[in-house]
Structures are given as C-alpha cells and as structure tokens.
C-alpha positions as CSV (number, residue, x, y, z in Angstrom):
1,M,0.0,0.0,0.0
2,A,1.3,3.4,-0.9
3,P,2.1,5.8,2.0
4,Q,-0.8,7.8,3.0
5,A,-0.6,11.5,2.1
6,R,-1.8,14.3,4.2
7,R,-2.2,17.9,3.1
8,Y,-0.8,20.7,5.2
9,G,-1.4,24.0,3.7
10,R,-0.4,23.7,0.0
11,R,2.2,21.0,0.6
12,Q,1.8,17.3,0.4
13,V,3.5,15.6,3.4
14,Q,4.2,11.9,3.1
15,D,4.0,9.8,6.3
16,D,7.2,8.0,5.3
17,S,8.5,7.9,8.8
18,S,6.8,6.4,11.8
19,R,5.6,8.8,14.4
20,H,8.1,7.4,16.9
21,E,11.0,7.9,14.5
22,L,10.0,11.4,13.5
23,D,9.6,12.5,17.2
24,A,12.9,10.9,18.1
25,L,14.6,12.7,15.2
26,W,13.1,16.1,16.2
27,R,14.2,15.6,19.9
28,A,17.7,15.0,18.8
29,T,17.6,18.1,16.5
30,Q,16.2,20.2,19.4
31,D,19.1,19.1,21.6
32,R,21.5,20.6,19.1
33,L,19.3,23.7,18.7
34,R,19.2,24.3,22.5
35,A,23.0,24.3,22.5
36,S,23.3,26.9,19.8
37,V,20.9,29.6,21.0
38,P,20.1,31.3,24.3
39,E,17.7,29.3,26.4
40,S,15.0,32.0,26.3
41,T,15.2,32.0,22.5
42,F,14.9,28.2,22.3
43,R,11.9,28.1,24.7
44,L,10.1,30.9,23.0
45,W,10.6,30.2,19.3
46,L,11.9,26.6,18.8
47,E,10.5,24.4,21.6
48,P,6.8,25.0,20.5
49,L,7.5,23.6,17.0
50,H,6.7,19.9,16.3
51,P,7.1,17.7,13.2
52,V,4.1,16.7,11.1
53,G,5.8,14.7,8.4
54,S,8.8,14.2,6.1
55,D,9.2,14.0,2.3
56,A,12.5,12.9,0.7
57,D,15.1,15.1,2.3
58,T,12.7,17.6,3.9
59,L,11.3,17.7,7.4
60,Y,8.0,19.5,7.8
61,L,7.4,21.4,11.0
62,T,4.4,23.3,12.4
63,G,3.4,25.2,15.5
64,P,1.3,28.2,16.7
65,E,0.8,30.6,13.9
66,G,2.8,33.6,15.1
67,I,5.7,31.4,16.4
68,R,5.7,29.3,13.2
69,A,6.0,32.4,11.0
70,W,8.8,33.9,13.0
71,A,10.7,30.7,13.2
72,E,10.4,30.2,9.5
73,R,12.0,33.6,8.8
74,R,14.6,33.6,11.5
75,Y,15.6,30.0,12.2
76,S,15.1,27.9,9.1
77,S,18.8,27.9,8.3
78,L,19.7,27.1,11.9
79,I,17.3,24.2,12.0
80,G,18.6,22.9,8.7
81,Q,22.2,23.0,10.1
82,A,21.0,21.0,13.2
83,L,19.4,18.5,10.9
84,A,22.5,18.1,8.8
85,A,24.5,17.5,12.0
86,A,22.2,14.6,12.9
87,D,22.6,11.2,11.4
88,T,19.6,11.4,9.1
89,P,18.8,11.7,5.4
90,L,16.8,14.9,6.1
91,R,18.7,18.0,5.2
92,Q,16.0,20.7,4.7
93,V,13.2,22.1,6.8
94,S,9.9,23.4,5.6
95,F,7.0,24.9,7.6
96,A,3.5,23.7,7.1
97,T,0.3,25.3,8.1
98,D,-1.1,23.5,11.2
99,R,-4.5,22.0,10.4
100,R,-5.9,23.7,13.4
101,D,-5.4,27.0,11.6
102,Q,-7.3,25.9,8.5
103,A,-10.9,27.0,8.0
104,G,-11.7,23.3,7.4
105,A,-9.9,22.1,10.5
106,G,-13.0,20.5,12.0
107,G,-13.2,16.8,12.3
108,A,-13.5,13.9,14.7
109,I,-10.8,14.1,17.3
110,D,-9.7,10.6,16.6
111,G,-6.4,11.3,14.9
112,A,-7.0,15.1,14.7
113,E,-4.4,17.5,16.1
114,L,-6.1,19.4,18.7
115,N,-4.0,22.1,20.3
116,P,-2.3,20.2,23.2
117,N,-2.0,23.5,25.2
118,Y,-5.8,23.9,25.3
119,T,-6.4,22.0,28.6
120,F,-8.2,22.8,31.8
121,E,-5.0,22.9,33.7
122,R,-3.6,25.6,31.4
123,F,-6.8,27.7,31.5
124,V,-6.3,30.7,33.7
125,I,-9.4,31.1,35.9
126,G,-10.6,34.6,36.9
127,S,-13.8,36.2,38.0
128,G,-15.0,36.6,34.4
129,N,-14.6,33.0,33.4
130,R,-14.9,30.9,36.6
131,L,-18.5,29.7,35.9
132,A,-17.7,28.9,32.3
133,H,-14.6,26.9,33.3
134,G,-16.6,25.0,35.9
135,A,-19.5,24.2,33.5
136,A,-17.1,23.0,30.8
137,L,-15.2,20.8,33.3
138,A,-18.5,19.3,34.5
139,V,-19.5,18.5,30.9
140,A,-16.1,16.9,30.2
141,E,-16.3,14.7,33.4
142,A,-19.9,13.6,32.8
143,P,-21.0,14.2,29.2
144,S,-24.8,14.4,28.8
145,E,-25.3,14.3,32.5
146,A,-24.4,17.8,33.6
147,Y,-25.6,20.6,31.2
148,N,-26.9,19.8,27.7
149,P,-26.5,21.8,25.7
150,L,-23.8,24.0,27.2
151,F,-23.7,27.4,25.4
152,L,-20.7,29.7,26.0
153,H,-20.9,33.2,24.8
154,G,-18.7,36.3,24.8
155,P,-16.5,38.5,22.6
156,P,-13.6,36.9,20.7
157,G,-10.3,36.1,22.4
158,L,-11.7,35.4,25.9
159,G,-11.1,31.6,26.0
160,K,-14.3,30.0,24.5
161,T,-12.2,28.0,22.0
162,H,-9.8,27.0,24.7
163,L,-12.6,25.6,26.8
164,L,-14.2,23.7,23.9
165,A,-10.8,22.2,22.9
166,A,-10.1,21.4,26.6
167,I,-13.3,19.3,26.7
168,A,-12.2,17.4,23.6
169,N,-8.7,16.9,24.9
170,Y,-10.0,15.7,28.3
171,L,-12.3,13.2,26.6
172,R,-9.6,12.0,24.3
173,T,-7.5,11.2,27.3
174,N,-10.0,10.0,29.8
175,A,-12.9,8.6,27.7
176,P,-11.3,7.2,24.5
177,G,-14.3,5.0,23.9
178,L,-16.5,8.1,23.2
179,S,-16.7,9.5,19.6
180,V,-16.1,13.2,19.8
181,R,-16.2,15.8,17.0
182,Y,-14.9,19.4,17.4
183,T,-15.4,21.9,14.6
184,T,-16.5,25.4,13.8
185,A,-19.8,26.5,12.3
186,E,-17.8,27.7,9.2
187,S,-16.3,24.3,8.8
188,F,-19.7,22.6,9.3
189,T,-21.0,24.9,6.5
190,N,-18.1,24.1,4.2
191,E,-18.5,20.4,4.7
192,F,-22.2,20.5,4.2
193,V,-22.0,22.4,0.9
194,G,-19.2,20.1,-0.3
195,A,-21.3,17.1,0.6
196,L,-24.3,18.4,-1.4
197,K,-22.1,19.1,-4.4
198,S,-20.6,15.6,-4.3
199,A,-23.8,13.7,-3.5
200,G,-22.3,12.8,-0.1
201,A,-25.1,14.0,2.1
202,D,-25.6,10.6,3.7
203,G,-22.0,10.4,4.7
204,F,-22.1,13.9,6.1
205,K,-25.1,13.1,8.3
206,A,-23.4,9.9,9.6
207,R,-20.3,11.9,10.6
208,Y,-22.3,14.4,12.6
209,R,-25.2,12.4,13.9
210,D,-23.7,9.1,15.0
211,I,-21.4,10.6,17.7
212,D,-21.4,11.0,21.5
213,V,-20.1,14.6,21.8
214,L,-20.3,17.5,19.3
215,L,-18.5,20.7,20.0
216,I,-19.3,23.6,17.6
217,D,-17.4,26.9,17.8
218,D,-18.7,30.3,16.5
219,V,-22.3,29.2,15.8
220,Q,-23.1,32.9,14.9
221,C,-21.5,32.0,11.6
222,L,-24.6,30.0,10.8
223,E,-26.6,33.3,10.4
224,G,-27.7,34.0,6.9
225,K,-27.2,30.4,5.7
226,P,-30.7,29.0,5.7
227,A,-29.8,25.6,4.1
228,T,-27.0,25.0,6.7
229,E,-29.3,26.2,9.5
230,E,-31.9,23.6,8.4
231,E,-29.3,20.9,8.4
232,F,-27.9,21.9,11.8
233,F,-31.4,22.0,13.3
234,H,-31.9,18.4,12.3
235,T,-28.4,17.5,13.5
236,F,-29.0,19.1,16.9
237,N,-32.3,17.3,17.3
238,A,-30.9,13.9,16.4
239,L,-28.0,14.3,18.8
240,Y,-30.1,15.7,21.6
241,E,-32.8,13.0,21.3
242,S,-30.2,10.3,21.3
243,G,-28.6,11.6,24.5
244,S,-25.4,13.0,23.0
245,Q,-23.7,16.0,24.5
246,L,-23.7,19.3,22.6
247,V,-21.4,22.2,23.5
248,L,-21.7,25.5,21.5
249,S,-20.0,28.9,21.5
250,A,-20.9,32.2,20.0
251,D,-20.0,35.9,20.3
252,R,-23.5,36.7,21.6
253,I,-26.3,35.2,23.7
254,P,-28.8,33.1,21.7
255,S,-31.5,35.7,21.8
256,E,-29.2,38.2,20.1
257,L,-28.5,35.9,17.1
258,S,-31.4,37.7,15.5
259,T,-31.1,36.2,12.0
260,L,-31.0,32.6,13.1
261,A,-34.3,30.8,13.0
262,S,-36.1,31.1,16.3
263,R,-36.4,27.3,16.7
264,L,-32.6,27.1,16.7
265,R,-32.2,30.0,19.2
266,D,-34.7,28.3,21.5
267,R,-32.8,25.0,21.4
268,F,-29.5,26.8,22.3
269,E,-31.2,27.9,25.5
270,W,-32.5,24.4,26.5
271,G,-29.4,23.8,28.7
272,L,-27.0,26.1,30.5
273,T,-26.0,29.5,28.9
274,V,-22.8,30.9,30.4
275,P,-21.0,34.2,29.7
276,V,-17.2,34.4,29.3
277,E,-16.2,37.9,30.2
278,P,-13.0,40.0,29.7
279,P,-10.2,39.2,32.2
280,N,-9.6,41.6,35.1
281,L,-6.1,43.0,35.9
282,A,-5.3,40.1,38.3
283,T,-6.2,37.5,35.6
284,R,-4.2,39.3,32.9
285,L,-1.1,39.4,35.2
286,T,-1.5,35.7,35.9
287,V,-1.6,35.0,32.2
288,L,1.5,37.1,31.5
289,R,3.5,35.6,34.3
290,R,2.7,32.1,33.1
291,L,3.7,33.0,29.5
292,V,6.9,34.6,30.5
293,Q,7.8,31.7,32.8
294,E,7.2,29.2,30.0
295,A,9.3,31.3,27.6
296,G,12.2,31.4,30.1
297,V,12.4,35.2,29.7
298,E,14.0,37.4,32.4
299,I,12.2,40.6,33.3
300,A,14.3,43.7,33.7
301,D,12.0,45.5,36.2
302,A,9.1,44.4,38.4
303,G,6.6,46.7,36.8
304,A,7.0,45.5,33.2
305,L,4.2,42.9,33.2
306,H,1.9,45.3,35.2
307,E,2.5,47.9,32.5
308,L,1.6,45.5,29.7
309,A,-1.5,44.2,31.5
310,N,-2.7,47.8,31.8
311,R,-2.0,48.6,28.2
312,I,-3.9,45.6,26.8
313,D,-7.2,45.0,28.6
314,A,-9.4,43.6,25.9
315,N,-8.8,39.9,25.9
316,V,-6.3,37.1,26.5
317,R,-5.6,36.6,22.8
318,Q,-4.5,40.2,22.4
319,L,-2.5,40.0,25.6
320,H,-0.6,37.0,24.2
321,G,0.0,38.7,20.9
322,G,1.2,41.9,22.6
323,L,3.7,39.9,24.7
324,T,4.9,38.1,21.6
325,R,5.5,41.4,19.9
326,V,7.4,42.8,22.9
327,L,9.6,39.6,23.1
328,A,10.3,39.8,19.3
329,H,11.5,43.4,19.7
330,A,13.6,42.4,22.7
331,S,15.2,39.6,20.8
332,L,15.9,41.7,17.7
333,M,17.3,44.6,19.6
334,A,19.0,42.6,22.3
335,R,17.1,44.5,25.0
336,P,15.6,43.2,28.2
337,L,11.9,43.0,28.7
338,S,11.3,46.3,30.5
339,T,8.6,48.9,31.1
340,E,10.4,51.2,28.7
341,L,10.4,48.6,25.9
342,I,6.7,47.9,26.4
343,A,5.9,51.6,26.2
344,E,7.7,51.8,22.9
345,V,6.1,48.6,21.4
346,I,2.6,48.8,22.8
347,P,1.1,52.4,22.6
348,H,-1.1,53.4,25.5
349,G,-4.5,54.2,24.1
350,R,-7.9,52.7,23.4
351,S,-8.0,48.9,23.5
352,A,-8.0,47.0,20.2
353,Q,-11.6,46.0,21.0
354,S,-12.8,49.6,20.2
355,T,-10.6,50.0,17.1
356,S,-12.7,49.8,13.9
357,V,-11.4,48.4,10.6
358,E,-12.8,51.5,8.9
359,E,-10.6,53.7,11.1
360,I,-7.5,51.5,10.4
361,Q,-8.1,51.7,6.7
362,Q,-8.6,55.5,6.7
363,R,-5.5,56.1,8.8
364,V,-3.3,53.9,6.6
365,A,-4.7,55.3,3.4
366,E,-3.9,58.9,4.6
367,G,-0.5,57.8,5.7
368,F,0.3,56.4,2.2
369,G,-1.4,59.3,0.4
370,I,-4.0,57.2,-1.4
371,S,-7.8,56.9,-1.1
372,R,-9.5,54.2,1.0
373,A,-11.0,52.9,-2.2
374,E,-7.5,52.3,-3.6
375,L,-6.5,50.6,-0.4
376,V,-9.2,48.0,-0.5
377,G,-9.2,47.8,-4.3
378,S,-7.4,45.5,-6.8
379,S,-4.5,47.7,-7.7
380,R,-1.1,45.9,-7.7
381,A,0.9,49.2,-8.0
382,A,3.6,49.4,-5.4
383,T,2.1,52.1,-3.1
384,P,-1.5,50.7,-2.8
385,L,-0.1,47.2,-2.5
386,R,2.2,48.0,0.4
387,A,-0.5,50.2,2.1
388,R,-2.9,47.3,1.8
389,Q,-0.4,44.9,3.4
390,V,0.3,47.3,6.3
391,A,-3.5,47.8,6.8
392,I,-4.1,44.1,6.9
393,F,-1.2,43.7,9.4
394,L,-2.6,46.4,11.7
395,T,-6.1,45.0,11.4
396,R,-4.9,41.6,12.5
397,E,-3.0,43.2,15.4
398,L,-5.6,45.6,16.6
399,T,-8.9,43.7,16.1
400,D,-10.2,40.2,17.0
401,L,-11.1,39.4,13.4
402,S,-10.1,36.1,11.8
403,L,-8.1,35.9,8.6
404,P,-11.2,35.1,6.4
405,Q,-13.1,38.0,8.0
406,I,-10.2,40.3,7.3
407,G,-10.0,39.1,3.7
408,R,-13.7,40.0,3.2
409,L,-13.1,43.5,4.4
410,Y,-10.2,44.0,2.0
411,G,-11.9,43.4,-1.3
412,G,-12.9,39.8,-0.7
413,R,-9.4,38.5,-0.6
414,D,-8.8,34.9,0.5
415,H,-7.1,33.4,3.6
416,S,-3.8,32.8,1.8
417,T,-3.6,36.3,0.5
418,V,-4.1,37.8,3.9
419,L,-1.6,35.4,5.4
420,N,0.9,36.4,2.7
421,S,0.4,40.1,3.6
422,L,1.0,39.4,7.2
423,R,4.2,37.5,6.5
424,R,5.6,40.2,4.2
425,I,5.1,43.0,6.8
426,E,6.4,40.8,9.7
427,A,9.5,40.1,7.6
428,G,9.9,43.8,6.6
429,L,9.6,45.0,10.2
430,A,12.8,43.0,11.0
431,D,14.8,44.3,8.1
432,D,13.4,47.7,7.0
433,S,13.7,50.4,9.6
434,E,11.7,52.9,7.4
435,L,8.8,50.4,7.3
436,A,9.0,49.8,11.0
437,D,8.9,53.5,11.7
438,R,5.9,53.9,9.4
439,V,4.0,51.1,11.1
440,K,4.8,52.5,14.5
441,D,3.6,56.0,13.5
442,L,0.4,54.6,12.0
443,R,-0.3,52.5,15.1
444,G,0.1,55.6,17.2
445,A,-2.2,57.6,14.9
446,I,-4.9,54.9,15.2
447,H,-4.6,54.8,19.0
448,N,-4.6,58.5,19.3
449,P,-6.8,60.2,16.6
450,V,-6.2,63.9,16.0
451,G,-9.2,64.9,18.1
452,E,-7.9,63.0,21.1
453,R,-4.3,64.2,21.1
454,S,-3.1,66.6,23.7
C-alpha cells in the first residue's frame, strides 16, 4: 500500500517515517538547537515547534501561527544545520500550516491534532470565566449528565475556543471510547456544501449524527445560511434526542442571534448558557506571568508585566499577541523585557476592542497618500499594495477578526492572500527600519486620533 498522504497548507506531506522515529529525530535536533541559541530563544521560538511529516530530504514542522511564521523567517537555516549534524537523510526544513489554523480544521478528534496546550490545567481562571470553566469541566467529566446543551458566549479572544478544545482533549485522554467531534460553524457549513455538491449528504449526516459529543465553535457563523441552519437544526435534534452531549459557543447570547431561525435559538437555551467575560487585571497578570515563565524570559523590572497588563485590557488573545511582539523586539534589539520597551512597542491608548477596521483603513490610506477605495481595491501598484499589506497587518494586530473575516473587508481576498500580507510585513519589520517607523507611526495615529491628542 502506498504511503498515506496528508495535506498541510499547500504542501503534500508523506507519512514516510513512523511517528516514533520522527519524534525521536526532532528531539535530537532540538538538543542541538538548544546548545546553539540562548535558552530563552529556544523556549520561546523553537520548543513549541513539532514535526508533522517528512518527504524525501525535507522535514515538515508546524506550531502556533505567530511562532511558526517567526521561526520560518529567522531560524530555518539554523534548523537545517542542526538536521545536517544529525545522522539522518533529512537536510532541509519546511514549515507547514497547522491543520488547526485551517478553515476546514474541524473533524473527529480521533487522529486530529487538537492544540495540546488547550487543557483545563492551562486555562487561567478569573472572576469573568470561573463559571464557564466549571461548567465546561463538569461536561467533560460527565457528558450528557451535567448541562446539555452547554452554550458559552462572549467576545472573541476570551477563551471559549480554549474551553471547547479542553473538553475534547479531556475526553480523548479519559474517555477514549467516546466518539467526539470538534469543529467550527464555518467548517460545518463548508463540509455540508461540499457534501451536497458531491452527493455525499448521507456520509455527512453519519459523521455528525452518529457521535457521542459534538462541540461547535462560533455558531453565529450560521446566520444568513438557511440551508445550513436547516441541516444543523436536524443534527441538533438527532443528537439531543439520542442523549449525545452538545457544546456550543458564540459571540452573543442566543436571543441576540437575530437572523437565526427562532427554533434554533430556542434550542440553544435548553441547557446552560454561560458568559465568558474579559479578564480583570489580576487575571491578565497571571496569564502574562505564566507565558513569561514558560518562555524562560528574564524581566528587567518588576513593573513591566503590570504595564503590559494595563495597556492591553481587551482579551487574552491580544495579551498574548502583545507579549509576543514585545519579546520579538527584545530579541531583535538585544534588549531586556522592561517597562520602557513595552511603552515603545505597545502604545497606550484605546484597546483594540474599540478599534474599527474603517478607522485603520482610513489612517493607513492617509499615511500612504491614497484613497481608501484604492487601499481595498485591486491595484497591484507598489504604493497601494504596500499600504494594503500594512493595513491588513494592523487589522490583525488591533482587532479580533479572523483571517477570512479580514479578507472579506479588503476586497474579498482569500485566507492565503491575507496570510501572505502578514508575513511580508512581519519580515519587513525586522529588516526595514523605514517600514518599522511607518507602522509605528500609523499604530500611534490609530490609537490617538487627531481629536484626542493633547
């Protein structure tokens, strides 16, 4: 039988090594990498990477999106040298998009690569999420016996996805006999449409209705899709009546999902509806201390983390992203993590939660001397193209929007185009001081509009 091929991003990765051999090879390579870089660099940028396959002389690695992109730019050659030093036919490294980052990443957890960091133990509990954590843990410990359905709601970036994945990870470890499927509403829609086009509706129904636990993230994405709503309505009924556990998340309470059919909104409220609220200062500090400890980074002054926690108060995702940016600047400029550095990298102003895409687009267009229409249009001329890439970068940084959502706001561009823009600006910030200054100035203009400056 030919080796089974798995697609990661646009690359075909052959499973030509056993999982054990591949992991052993990567551990040996990591030992060499650890000896060639500072411990803090290794723990922050290299340790989170893991192998997903190999093909001929190439090892394919993946990891969290921001870390993966940075490691690809900065450490590909170093990893290749470490591979060459090992007794292995692999001589090159390539970075593959983690299937968890794909729009179609949903699927049964049997064999799926759930984020191993999304566990109950790693979830930082605070006053705003204590009830949600307790309800999710109760569902994981006793599916269909505690709360069914469990509906978590709140703005993006507060930990809803973490809790859904924690349930799945818990069940995979402690109840391997249960069939569990974790996906997003967008992936559910894509699968359903694909099944209709390929006459595979029966197989689709079997995948979603003959299971013990279904976890659906971002159910607000079902709004405006009547055919998918209808299918999900029947899927919900079939699972509920058979005693299967349902866990759902959305950015609003069910009653505010106004364009969803009322019968679906009603069913979402049959069980327990729990809010996930923004973290308070104490929770944000706990999150930062854990991240810094795991990264093995030394802090130059005691007030640094407090300063960062005060500057980013919207959600944990932005907090993590802000710390990553600060650490990247510290690494590039060989500076310690200090209050002064944080003040330079993270402007003090309105939180990203209140920053609109329209404002970002207008400020960037003005900064590059073009119209907003040119910014979001199809021109490939140098100035509009660079301005568009910068605007996309700032939109990703200053809002909670996903890559597909950002693409739709920039002329209907697809996920890969948005990702390419992000990578180009991230690479440019490291090598082009003029670009770095321009992005810094635009970030400041967005945070401090003319009418608000002193």
